[in-house]
C-alpha positions in Angstrom: -0.2 -0.2 0.1 1.1 3.4 -1.1 2.2 6.0 1.7 0.7 9.6 2.0 4.1 10.7 0.9 4.4 8.6 -2.3 0.8 9.8 -3.2 1.6 13.1 -3.1 4.9 12.6 -5.2 3.1 11.1 -7.6 0.0 13.5 -8.2 2.8 16.4 -8.1 4.7 14.3 -11.0 1.6 14.4 -13.1 1.3 18.4 -12.3 4.5 18.4 -13.6 4.4 16.7 -16.4 1.5 18.7 -17.4 3.5 21.9 -17.2 5.7 20.2 -19.5 3.3 19.3 -22.0 1.1 22.3 -22.4 4.6 24.4 -22.5 5.8 22.2 -25.3 2.4 22.3 -27.3 2.3 26.0 -27.4 5.8 27.1 -27.8 7.4 24.3 -29.5 8.3 26.5 -32.5 8.6 30.0 -30.3 12.1 31.3 -30.1 13.2 33.1 -26.9 9.6 31.2 -24.8 10.2 31.1 -21.5 9.0 28.3 -18.8 6.4 30.1 -16.2 6.1 27.3 -13.3 2.3 28.2 -11.8 2.9 29.5 -7.7 0.4 26.7 -6.1 3.0 24.0 -8.1 5.7 25.3 -6.9 4.4 25.6 -3.2 3.4 22.2 -3.2 6.7 21.0 -4.4 8.6 22.9 -1.7 6.1 21.8 0.8 7.0 18.1 -0.2 11.0 19.0 0.0 10.1 20.5 3.6 8.9 16.6 4.4 12.5 15.4 3.0 13.8 17.6 5.2 12.2 16.7 8.1 13.1 13.4 7.3 16.6 14.3 7.3 16.9 16.2 10.6 15.5 12.6 11.9 18.1 10.9 10.7 21.4 10.4 12.7 23.7 12.3 10.8 20.8 15.4 10.9 24.1 18.0 9.8 22.4 17.7 6.5 19.0 18.6 7.1 21.1 21.9 9.3 22.9 22.4 5.9 19.6 22.2 3.4 17.7 24.6 6.1 20.4 27.1 4.9 20.5 27.2 1.5 17.9 28.6 -1.2 15.5 26.8 -3.3 14.8 27.2 -7.1 13.0 25.0 -9.8 14.6 24.3 -12.8 13.1 22.1 -15.6 16.2 22.3 -17.7 18.7 20.6 -15.3 20.0 16.8 -16.4 19.6 15.6 -12.7 17.0 15.7 -10.1 19.3 18.2 -7.8 21.7 20.9 -8.5 23.9 23.7 -6.8 25.8 26.7 -7.4 26.7 30.0 -5.4 24.6 32.8 -6.0 23.8 35.8 -3.8 26.2 35.1 -0.9 24.5 31.9 -0.4 24.4 28.4 -1.9 21.3 27.4 -3.7 19.6 24.1 -4.5 17.9 23.4 -7.8 15.1 20.7 -8.4 14.0 19.6 -11.5 10.4 18.2 -10.4 10.0 16.0 -13.7 13.2 14.0 -12.5 13.4 14.3 -8.5 9.6 13.3 -7.8 10.5 10.2 -9.2 12.7 8.9 -6.8 11.8 7.5 -3.5 12.0 9.4 0.0 15.1 8.0 0.8 16.5 8.6 -2.9 15.6 12.2 -2.7 17.5 12.3 1.1 20.0 11.0 -0.9 20.4 13.2 -3.6 20.3 15.9 -1.3 23.3 14.8 0.5 25.2 14.2 -2.7 24.6 17.7 -3.4 26.1 19.3 0.1 28.9 16.7 0.1 29.9 18.3 -3.1 29.5 22.0 -1.9 32.3 20.1 1.1 34.7 19.1 -1.4 34.3 22.4 -2.8 34.0 20.8 -6.0 32.4 23.9 -7.4 36.2 25.8 -7.5 38.0 22.3 -8.6 35.7 21.4 -11.5 36.4 25.2 -13.2 40.4 24.4 -11.7 40.6 21.1 -13.7 38.6 22.4 -17.0 42.0 22.8 -19.0 43.2 19.4 -17.6 40.0 17.1 -18.1 37.0 16.8 -20.1 34.0 17.8 -18.4 32.5 14.1 -18.5 35.5 13.2 -16.5 35.5 15.7 -14.3 31.4 15.2 -13.5 31.9 11.2 -13.3 35.3 11.4 -10.9 33.6 14.0 -8.9 30.2 11.5 -8.5 32.3 8.8 -7.8 34.0 10.2 -4.6 30.5 11.8 -3.3 28.7 8.6 -3.5 31.1 6.3 -2.2 29.7 7.5 0.8 26.0 7.6 0.5 22.9 4.7 0.2 19.6 4.6 -1.5 21.8 5.9 -4.7 19.0 6.4 -8.0 20.0 3.3 -10.5 21.3 5.7 -12.7 23.9 7.2 -10.1 27.9 7.3 -11.0 29.2 4.8 -9.1 32.8 3.2 -8.8 30.9 -0.3 -9.4 29.1 1.3 -12.8 32.1 3.2 -14.0 34.5 0.1 -13.7 32.1 -1.9 -15.6 31.4 0.5 -18.2 34.7 1.5 -18.8 36.5 -1.6 -18.3 38.3 -0.6 -15.4 39.6 -1.6 -11.9 39.4 1.7 -9.9 39.9 1.7 -6.2 37.8 2.8 -3.7 38.4 5.9 -1.4 40.8 7.4 -3.8 41.0 11.4 -4.6 38.9 13.4 -7.8 42.6 13.5 -9.2 43.0 10.0 -9.7 39.4 9.1 -10.9 39.3 12.1 -13.6 43.2 10.8 -14.7 41.8 7.5 -14.9 38.7 8.2 -16.6 40.3 10.6 -19.0 42.5 8.0 -20.4 39.8 5.6 -20.9 37.1 7.9 -22.6 40.3 9.3 -24.5 40.9 5.3 -26.0 37.3 5.1 -26.5 37.0 8.7 -28.6 40.2 7.7 -30.8 38.0 4.8 -32.7 34.7 7.2 -33.3 33.7 9.3 -35.5 33.2 12.8 -34.4 28.9 13.0 -34.7 27.7 16.8 -34.9 26.1 18.2 -31.7 21.9 18.3 -32.9 20.9 20.0 -29.3 20.2 23.4 -28.9 21.7 25.9 -26.3 19.6 26.8 -23.5 17.2 24.0 -23.4 13.9 24.6 -21.5 12.9 20.9 -20.6 15.7 18.1 -19.3 13.5 15.2 -18.2 15.9 12.3 -18.2 19.4 12.0 -16.0 22.9 13.1 -18.1 26.2 12.8 -16.6 27.9 14.9 -18.9 25.5 17.9 -17.9 24.9 17.1 -14.3 27.3 19.9 -13.2 26.6 22.7 -15.4 25.2 24.8 -13.2 28.5 25.2 -11.4 29.4 27.4 -14.6 26.9 30.0 -13.4 28.2 30.4 -9.7 29.3 33.9 -8.8 33.3 34.6 -9.3 34.7 34.7 -6.1 37.9 34.0 -4.8 38.9 30.5 -3.5 39.6 31.6 0.0 36.3 33.9 0.2 33.9 31.1 -1.4 36.1 28.5 1.4 35.0 30.9 3.8 31.3 31.0 3.2 31.4 27.1 3.4 32.7 26.8 6.4 29.9 29.4 7.9 27.2 26.7 6.5 29.2 23.9 7.5 29.5 25.3 11.0 25.7 26.2 11.3 24.8 22.9 10.5 27.1 21.4 13.3 24.3 21.1 15.7 23.5 17.5 15.6 25.6 14.3 15.2 27.8 13.8 12.2 28.9 10.6 10.5 32.7 9.5 10.6 32.9 9.9 6.9 32.3 13.7 7.5 34.8 14.8 10.1 37.3 13.9 7.6 35.9 15.8 4.9 35.5 18.9 7.2 39.5 18.1 7.9 40.2 18.3 4.5 38.7 21.5 4.2 40.0 23.0 6.9 43.3 22.1 5.6 42.8 23.1 2.2 43.5 19.9 0.1 41.2 20.7 -2.1 43.5 21.9 -4.8 44.6 19.8 -7.8 48.2 19.4 -7.7 49.9 21.2 -10.3 52.5 18.1 -11.3 49.0 16.2 -12.2 47.6 19.2 -13.4 50.4 19.7 -15.9 50.0 15.7 -16.8 47.4 16.4 -18.4 47.5 19.3 -20.0 50.7 17.7 -21.7 48.1 14.9 -23.2 45.8 17.8 -24.6 48.2 20.3 -26.5 49.7 17.3 -28.5 50.4 18.7 -32.1 51.0 18.1 -36.2 48.8 15.5 -36.7 49.7 12.7 -39.0 47.8 11.0 -41.1 46.7 7.3 -41.0 45.8 5.4 -44.4 43.4 2.8 -41.7 41.7 5.6 -40.1 38.5 7.1 -40.9 38.4 10.4 -41.5 36.9 11.5 -37.8 34.6 14.4 -39.3 33.3 12.3 -42.3 33.6 8.8 -42.0 31.5 8.3 -44.9 34.6 9.6 -47.3 36.6 6.8 -47.7 38.8 8.7 -49.7 39.9 11.2 -46.7 42.4 9.8 -44.6 42.2 10.0 -40.8 44.6 11.4 -38.8 46.6 10.1 -35.4 48.0 12.5 -32.7 52.1 12.6 -33.0 52.0 13.7 -29.2 54.3 16.3 -29.7 54.3 19.8 -28.5 56.5 23.1 -27.9 56.1 23.4 -24.3 57.8 26.5 -22.8 59.2 26.6 -19.0 59.4 30.0 -18.2 62.1 30.1 -14.8 61.5 33.2 -12.8 65.5 34.3 -11.8 64.5 37.7 -10.2 66.2 38.3 -6.8 63.2 37.1 -4.8 63.9 33.6 -6.1 66.5 31.6 -4.3 68.5 28.8 -5.6 66.5 26.4 -3.7 63.7 27.2 -5.7 65.1 27.8 -9.1 66.3 24.4 -9.1 63.4 22.4 -7.5 61.1 24.2 -10.5 63.5 23.2 -12.9 64.1 18.8 -11.3 59.7 19.1 -11.3 59.3 20.0 -14.7 61.8 17.0 -15.7 60.4 14.7 -14.0 57.0 15.5 -15.5 58.2 15.4 -19.3 61.0 12.8 -19.2 58.3 10.3 -20.9 57.3 12.5 -23.3 58.8 13.6 -26.8 58.0 17.5 -26.5 60.0 20.2 -27.6 61.0 22.1 -24.3 62.4 25.5 -24.4 63.6 27.5 -21.1 63.0 31.4 -20.2 65.1 32.6 -17.8 63.3 36.5 -17.2 62.8 38.7 -14.5 62.0 42.2 -15.4 62.4 40.6 -19.1 63.7 37.4 -21.1 67.2 37.4 -20.2 67.7 34.0 -22.3 65.6 30.7 -23.7 67.3 27.7 -25.1 66.0 24.2 -25.7 66.7 20.9 -23.2 66.1 17.2 -24.0 67.2 15.9 -20.5 68.4 17.2 -17.2 72.0 17.6 -18.1 70.6 20.1 -20.7 69.9 22.5 -18.2 72.4 25.5 -17.8 73.5 27.4 -14.7 71.2 30.4 -13.4 72.2 33.3 -14.6 73.2 36.0 -11.6 71.4 38.9 -12.6 68.4 38.7 -10.0 65.9 42.0 -11.1 62.8 42.5 -10.3 59.7 40.9 -12.2 57.6 41.5 -14.9 55.3 39.2 -16.7 54.7 40.3 -19.6 58.0 40.1 -21.5 57.6 36.2 -21.2 54.1 36.1 -22.6 55.2 38.3 -25.7 58.0 36.4 -26.3 55.9 33.1 -26.1 53.2 35.0 -28.9 55.9 34.7 -31.3 57.2 30.9 -30.6 54.6 29.0 -31.7 54.7 27.8 -28.6 51.4 25.1 -27.3 51.4 25.5 -23.8 53.2 27.9 -21.2 54.5 27.1 -17.5 55.6 29.9 -15.6 57.6 29.0 -12.3 57.4 32.3 -10.2 56.9 33.7 -6.4 53.6 35.7 -7.8 55.2 39.1 -7.6 54.9 41.2 -10.6 52.5 43.4 -12.1 48.6 43.1 -11.8 47.6 43.0 -15.6 49.2 41.7 -18.5 49.8 44.1 -21.2 50.1 41.0 -23.7 47.3 38.4 -23.6 48.2 34.6 -24.5 47.2 33.9 -28.0 46.8 30.2 -29.3 48.0 28.2 -26.2 47.7 27.3 -22.8 49.3 28.7 -19.5 50.2 27.4 -16.4 51.0 29.5 -13.3 53.0 27.3 -10.8 54.1 29.8 -7.5 57.0 28.6 -5.4 57.0 27.1 -1.8 57.7 30.5 -0.5 55.2 32.6 -2.5 51.9 33.8 -1.5 49.6 34.4 -4.7 49.5 35.4 -8.3 49.9 39.3 -8.6 47.9 39.2 -11.8 43.9 40.3 -11.6 43.4 37.8 -14.6 46.2 35.2 -14.9 44.5 33.4 -18.4 45.2 30.1 -16.9 45.1 27.7 -13.9 47.4 29.0 -10.9 48.5 26.3 -9.1 51.5 26.2 -5.9 54.5 24.0 -5.2 54.8 22.1 -1.7 56.9 25.1 0.6 60.6 23.8 1.1 63.6 24.8 3.0 65.6 27.4 2.3 69.3 26.0 3.8 71.3 29.1 3.5 69.9 32.5 3.4 72.5 35.2 2.3 72.2 38.9 2.0 73.8 39.6 -1.5 74.2 43.2 -3.2 73.2 41.7 -6.6 69.8 41.2 -5.3 69.5 45.0 -5.4 66.3 45.8 -7.9 67.0 47.0 -11.6 63.5 47.4 -12.5 60.3 46.0 -12.1 59.0 44.3 -8.9 60.9 42.6 -6.2 61.1 41.6 -2.5 63.2 44.9 -2.5 60.1 46.6 -3.1 59.0 45.8 0.7 61.4 46.5 2.9 64.9 48.9 2.5 67.9 47.7 3.7 69.7 49.8 6.5 73.3 49.9 5.9 
């Protein structure tokens, strides 16, 4: 016998179905049409959500119920999952697609709400944006869903789980690993599958108004609509939400996630990020007789292409007065470790307020001793050099202290900033690339050297005068 809650869900589903059916009948060919949701339906729907929240509050881990109390709520028929979240207007907003949400049981409804809150706690809204240059949207979505779904029971049948991904992609992924681990393995599997597929034109229309089925490739599209905030600011907002929700019992796995948040372990490691970027900048495709053309597979007279996996990589090394020798050689060692297994063309650019020297390397033995100039720091000259060098990727090692605006924007290549262990943050307001940070290193011997005196540009010498 159906419960009263189940009857309410079915009745609301029928009303939701009628709303979209009437809308499509009237506006199928209309441009810029907008779906209007009746106020009475909205009120009834959120009254049902209140019952779900009450059930969460009665659970042993009522943290989720207290968290949901703080969130704004909205209805959207254009999201391809039962729920979604983003950050807007100084608070987190949870969205519901009634046509998908109302097909779930009460426990599954609770789970999909927990799912979204776990994404928030894991700072996935930030990490997804940081990872876009390294991984495809599908790999990002699935990896993040694996991470949070590992902790949840009563998942919907279509949920992205470790078991389902291992079966669908013929993988042997391990449980309770990091997002980066899953994203890297998944991206490799997706790339292998894509190599054997012809490119098919996307017939979907931008701004689709109605979504009726779950689509893992689009589940986190709303994260892009989140208001832009610095990572530190968004982390502080998240911590306030968490503090207000910690009024009851918290499951053990949440303790671990909250500890990771406080320790700021959410950022994608720069070396893994660089490794993935290396795989996305392959250049000079070569023709393949046995492979069909991906864009026109029916044209047997057109030859397909294979990527040569050879790209031009520029590694800019800040040699200004604020960079120690330990930091300089740590940067070189890190880069060589990453690129040694790739047949890329690597160019070292030594720079401070200008490009002082550039040369190509193939191994660590080709690296030249650091120039003893130690001037100030400007980033723009490196980008002027890179724009005229036909590179595919620029990796810039620096302490982050330079101008606040690039006078020359990067053209036709990706950029990755790596801040030294003693650095704080990048001075640029718009970096035109991802910004990562190296682990702190021990400075064995700090010697005051008159060669460190500023020549021009920005330097640590700007911070305090040396009194002799």
